[in-house]
N, C-alpha and C positions, 0 to 999 in steps of 0.2 A: 615832876620837878627836874629842871635841867641839871646836869651834873657838871662839876667843875672841870674834870678831865673830859675833853670831847669824846674820847674813845669810850668812856664809861657810859655815855648816853645809849650806846647800843646794848650794853649790859642791862640797862633799865628796860629797854624794849624786850630783851630776851627774857627777863624775869616775869614780864607780863604775858609771856606765852608766844611771842611772835616767832621764835626760832625753835620751839618745841615740836619736833616732828616724830610722829609715831613710828614704831617698828625699828628704832635704832638699837643696834646690838650693844653699843658702848656709849656711855655718857661721861661728861667731864667729872673729874674728881679733884679734891684739894691737893692730894699727893702728886697727881699728874701735873697740875698747874704749878705747884712748887718746883718740880723738876724742870719744867720748861722755863720758868722764871729764872732759875739759876743758869740755865743754858743761854738764854738771851742776854743776861747780864754778863756772862763769861765772854760771849761773842763781842759784845760792846766793849768790854775791857781790853780784850786781846787786840781787836782792830784799832781801838783808841790808842793803845800803847805804841803800835806800829806807826800810826798816823802822827802821834806826838813826836817820835824820834825823827821821822822823815821831815816833818814840818820844821822842827828846830834846826836840822841840818840845812834845809832849804833857805830858811830865813837868814841864818848866819852866812851862808855862801853867797847870798844875793843882796847883801847890804841892808837887811831888814825888810825886804820885799816879801809879801805873803804869797804862799802857794794858792793863788786865786782859783785855779781850775779845780783843785782838790776841795778847797773850802766851800766855794759856792756850788760846785757840782754835788757834793755830799749833802749840803743843806737842802737844795732843790729836790734831790732824789729822795731824801728822808721825808720831806713834805708830801711828795707824790705817793710814795709807798704807804705813808700813814693814812692818807685820804682813801686809797684803795682798800686798805684794811678796815677802815671805819665803815665804808659803804658796802663792802663785801666780806663780812666776817668769815665766811666759809673758805676764803682764800688765805686766812691767817697762818696755816701751817707753812706756807711758802713766803708770805709777805712779812710775817713777824721776824724771822731770821734776817730777811733782807733789810728790814728797818733797823735792826740791831747793827748790821754792818755799816749802813749809811750813817747812823747816829754816832757810831764809834769813830768813823772817819771825820765827821764834823766836829765832835767834841775834842778829838785829838789835836786837830788843827787849831781850834780855839784855845785849848790848854797850852799850846806851844808858846803863844805870845805871853801868857802869864808866867810860865815857867822860866822863860828867858829873862824876864824882868825881876821875878821874885823866885829864885831857885828853891825848890822844895815845896812850893805852894800846891802843886798838883797832888803829890802824895798825901799832903795834909787834907786836901779837899776830898780825895777818895776815901780816906779813912773816916773823916767826919761824916760823909754821906752814909757810909756803912753803919756807923754808930747810931746815927739818927734813925736809919731804917729799922735797925734791930730794936731800938728803944720804942719806936712807935708801934712796932709789931707786938712787943710785950705789953704795952699800955692797952692796946686793943684786945689782945688775946685774954688778958686777965680782967677785962672790962673796967679798967681804971679810967678809960675814956670811952664813953658810949655815944655812938653817932645818932643822937636823937634828931627829931625833925628840926628843932631850933638850931642844934649844932650844925646840921647840914646847911641850913639857910645862911648862917653866919659865914661858914667857910666858903660856900659857893659864891655868896655875895662879895666877900673879900677877894676871892680869886678873880671874879669878873672885873672888880674895881682895879686890881693890879694890871690885868690885861689892857684895860682902857688907858690907864696911866702910862704904861710902857709904850703903847701905840702913840699917844700924844707926845710923849718924850722923844720918840723916834722922829716924828714929823717935825717937831720944834728943833731938834738937833740938826736937821737938814738945812734949816734956815739960820743956824747959828745961835739959837736961844734955847738950850736944853732946860727942861723943867726940873730934872732931878740932879742934885749935886753929885759930883764924883769923888769927893773927899770931905773930911770933917765929921763932926759928931752927928749932924743930921743925916748924912749919907749912911753912916753906920747904923743908926736907929731904923731908917727905912729898910735897909738890907736885912736887918734882924727880923723885922716884921714880916717881910716877904719870905724869908727862910722858914719862919714859924708857920705861915699859911701853907707853904709847900709841904712841910712836914705833916700838917693836919690833913692835907689831901690824901696822904697815905692811908689814914684811918678810913676815909670814905672808900678808897680803893679796896682795902682788905675786906670791909664789910660787904660791899657790893659783889665782890668776887665770891665770897662765901654764900651769899643769897643766890647768886646765879648758879653756882655749882649745885646747891641744894634743890634747885628747880629741875635738875636732871637734863641739862642742856647737852647738845651734841658734843662729841669728843673734841672737835676742832676748837671749841671754846676754851680749852686749856691754853692753846696758843694765843687766842684773842685776849684772854684775861692777863696773860703774861705780858703781852704787848701793852695793854692799858697801864699796867703797873710800871713798866719800863719808861713810859712817857713821863710819869710823875718823878721817878727816880732821876732821870736825866735833868729834869727841870730843877730838882732839889740840888743836884751837883753843881749846876751852873750858878745858882744863887749863892751857894756856899763858897764857890770859887770867887765870885764877885765880892762877897763880904770879906774874905781873907785878903783880897787885893786892896780893898779900901783900908783895912786895918794896917797892912804893911806900908801903905803910903804915909801913915801918920808918924 
């Protein structure tokens, strides 16, 4: 079954034995994955904070013009590094931190526009993302949410649907006819649904990471698992930021 997070697809292959190599002295552990996840999130946060401050100063000093070189450069670099990580998991000890740097720069620039328009929104979005992350971890850890086959199918199907909808909305926006509203009750409802799906993807991430670690995968998969989780966390942050901006417009 295809996984909602593209990076998690490799973990599915790994769990089936594709990356289990004999004679390895060390294997991935949950504690190691947790430590590296915290490290990647910290890198993303620190770089993002610096990028946010730089971008806000740049925008204000240039009459609202965006720092395009930083914004588009970071987005393209993050995409390239993510693809390298997905296709070459053994490179993740180097590419995962690089992705965190690129993603932090991209998110910081994006956040600057929201912060200038709605002061304080970024701090609220960061705290909300952390709260949701901890809540979903607790729900999964205490088996209050169990990722059954049906649960996976629903979440994966909904995530694919969101991806297609966003792509169509982007294309339609280029010709001046966006599909999704940017304000109003319908926009809030849509954003809430997307935030919920993003949060539920965390449960799939936690479960697949545990399964993969239990398979005795190579040590470098600690970085790969952390990278996979970071992808979902960043998506969740963006969706929460968007939801808060819609609410603030009302």
